[in-house]
C-alpha positions in Angstrom: 252.8 86.6 52.8 249.7 88.7 52.8 248.8 91.3 55.5 245.1 91.4 56.1 243.5 94.2 58.0 239.8 94.3 58.8 238.6 97.9 58.8 235.2 97.2 60.1 232.0 96.1 58.4 232.8 94.8 54.9 236.0 96.8 54.4 239.4 95.2 54.2 243.0 96.2 53.4 245.2 93.6 51.8 248.9 94.4 51.6 251.2 92.2 49.4 254.7 91.4 50.6 255.9 93.6 47.7 254.0 96.5 49.2 250.9 96.8 46.9 247.7 97.6 48.8 244.3 96.4 47.7 241.2 97.8 49.5 237.9 95.9 49.4 234.6 97.8 49.5 235.8 101.0 51.2 233.5 102.5 53.8 235.5 104.8 56.1 233.6 108.0 56.6 230.6 107.4 58.9 231.5 103.7 59.5 231.1 103.3 63.2 233.3 100.2 63.2 236.2 101.8 61.3 239.3 102.0 63.5 240.0 105.6 64.4 243.8 105.2 64.2 243.9 103.7 60.8 245.3 105.8 57.9 245.9 104.7 54.3 249.5 105.3 53.2 248.9 103.9 49.7 246.2 102.3 47.7 247.0 100.5 44.4 243.7 98.9 43.7 240.1 99.2 45.0 237.7 96.2 44.4 234.0 96.9 44.7 231.5 94.0 45.2 228.3 96.1 44.7 226.9 99.6 44.8 225.4 99.9 48.3 226.6 102.9 50.3 228.3 100.8 52.9 230.6 99.3 50.3 231.2 102.1 47.8 231.0 105.2 50.0 234.7 106.2 50.0 235.6 105.0 46.5 235.6 108.5 44.9 237.6 110.3 47.6 240.2 107.5 47.8 240.4 107.4 44.0 241.1 111.1 43.9 243.8 110.8 46.5 245.6 107.7 45.4 244.7 107.1 41.7 244.3 103.4 42.2 243.0 100.8 39.7 239.2 100.5 40.3 237.7 97.1 39.7 234.0 96.5 39.7 231.1 95.2 37.6 230.7 97.2 34.3 227.7 99.3 35.4 229.4 100.5 38.6 232.5 101.4 36.7 230.4 103.3 34.2 228.7 105.2 37.0 232.1 106.0 38.7 233.5 107.3 35.4 230.4 109.6 35.1 231.5 111.0 38.5 235.0 111.8 37.2 236.8 108.7 38.5 239.6 107.5 36.1 241.5 104.2 36.0 238.3 102.1 36.1 238.7 98.5 34.9 235.2 97.1 34.6 234.5 93.4 34.3 231.8 90.8 34.7 231.1 87.5 36.4 233.4 84.6 35.3 236.0 87.0 33.9 239.5 87.5 35.2 242.1 90.2 34.9 245.6 90.8 36.3 245.7 93.8 38.7 249.2 94.5 40.2 250.3 90.9 39.9 247.1 89.5 41.4 244.7 87.6 39.2 241.2 89.0 40.0 238.3 86.7 39.1 234.7 88.0 39.5 232.2 85.5 41.0 228.5 85.4 41.5 226.8 86.8 44.7 223.1 86.7 45.8 222.3 90.3 46.8 220.9 93.5 45.4 223.0 96.3 43.9 221.3 99.6 43.7 223.4 102.8 43.8 222.1 105.7 45.9 222.6 108.8 43.7 221.1 112.2 44.5 218.4 110.6 46.6 217.4 108.0 44.0 218.4 104.4 43.7 219.8 103.7 40.2 220.8 100.4 38.5 224.2 99.2 39.6 224.5 95.9 37.7 224.6 92.9 40.0 226.3 92.1 43.2 229.5 90.0 42.9 232.3 88.4 44.8 236.0 87.9 43.9 238.6 85.2 43.9 242.1 86.6 44.2 245.0 84.5 43.1 248.1 85.8 44.8 251.5 85.7 43.1 252.5 82.6 45.1 249.4 80.8 43.8 247.2 80.8 46.9 243.6 81.9 46.5 241.3 84.0 48.6 237.6 84.2 48.1 236.0 87.5 49.1 232.2 87.0 49.0 231.0 90.5 49.4 227.3 90.7 50.6 225.6 87.5 49.8 223.5 84.6 51.0 224.6 81.0 50.6 224.1 79.7 47.1 224.7 76.2 45.7 227.2 77.4 43.1 229.7 78.0 45.9 230.5 74.3 45.3 231.6 75.4 41.8 233.8 78.1 43.4 235.5 75.3 45.4 235.7 73.1 42.3 237.2 75.7 40.0 239.4 77.8 42.4 239.8 75.9 45.7 240.3 79.0 47.8 242.2 78.3 51.0 240.8 81.4 52.7 237.2 82.7 52.6 236.0 86.0 53.9 232.2 85.7 54.4 229.5 87.9 55.8 227.6 86.5 58.8 225.7 89.5 60.3 222.2 88.4 59.2 219.3 90.7 58.1 221.1 92.2 55.0 223.4 89.1 54.4 223.5 85.5 55.5 223.6 84.6 59.2 226.1 82.2 60.8 223.7 79.4 59.9 223.9 80.0 56.2 227.6 80.9 56.4 228.2 77.5 57.9 226.5 75.9 54.9 228.7 78.1 52.7 231.8 76.8 54.4 230.7 73.2 53.7 230.4 74.0 50.0 233.6 76.1 49.8 235.8 73.9 52.1 238.3 76.6 53.0 241.1 76.1 55.5 240.2 79.4 57.2 237.2 81.6 57.2 237.2 85.3 58.3 233.7 86.5 59.3 232.7 90.1 58.3 229.7 92.4 58.0 228.8 91.9 61.7 228.4 94.0 64.8 228.4 97.4 63.0 224.8 98.0 64.0 222.7 96.2 66.7 220.6 94.6 63.9 223.7 92.7 62.6 223.5 90.0 65.3 225.6 87.2 63.8 228.7 86.3 65.8 231.8 84.4 64.9 231.5 82.0 67.9 228.1 80.9 66.6 229.7 80.1 63.2 232.5 78.2 65.0 229.9 76.2 66.9 228.0 75.3 63.7 231.3 74.1 62.1 232.3 71.7 64.9 231.6 68.9 62.5 234.0 70.5 59.9 237.3 70.8 61.9 239.3 71.3 58.7 237.8 74.9 58.5 239.1 77.3 61.1 237.1 80.4 62.0 239.6 83.2 62.1 238.0 86.0 64.2 239.5 89.5 63.7 238.9 92.8 65.5 238.6 96.0 63.5 242.1 97.5 63.0 243.8 94.1 63.6 246.4 93.0 61.0 247.1 89.3 60.5 249.5 87.6 58.2 248.4 84.8 55.8 
């Protein structure tokens, strides 16, 4: 059993039944969608999809507090190490590594990846997503920020994730229209929408995605509220 908590925007907390906590793209401070009552009690791993502030903002303070394993593309890990962060475990697309009993596979994403550093945007490698293979063999696809791309069909072919967490907000990521196409390529049993509603400009809504997937009843749109924990 996996406990999944959406912490607003693109940030998620995943707690294994053995207690280990994975945090995806932590943005806590300044995130208007972050639930006020949420507090981290432990973090064993942080996974970073790309270097934009709304996905990497709290990596350094959380790393200093909890000393987790930090997973990201090589260039981001190199940058974090230059900021004094230890326990970085850089990787690249197509590669896998075992992190606290979870197999972490880095996948492609279609997005930019500049890191804002001292008022300048510096190179941050490329944006990525992850397939997480849980100890019980189930697989979760965390897309990060992306548009739909045809190789999502390969993600289905290679990994067959049962759950997909996809952005739908539009403007900076795909909208529900493109996310529906992504679901047809990925064929997950459930999809959790993210990266929506944080700002007025992020207009995509889960009900729109559900309407666009009426012809694909095998995929359930699983709508979460910030701070809500569900079991999968």
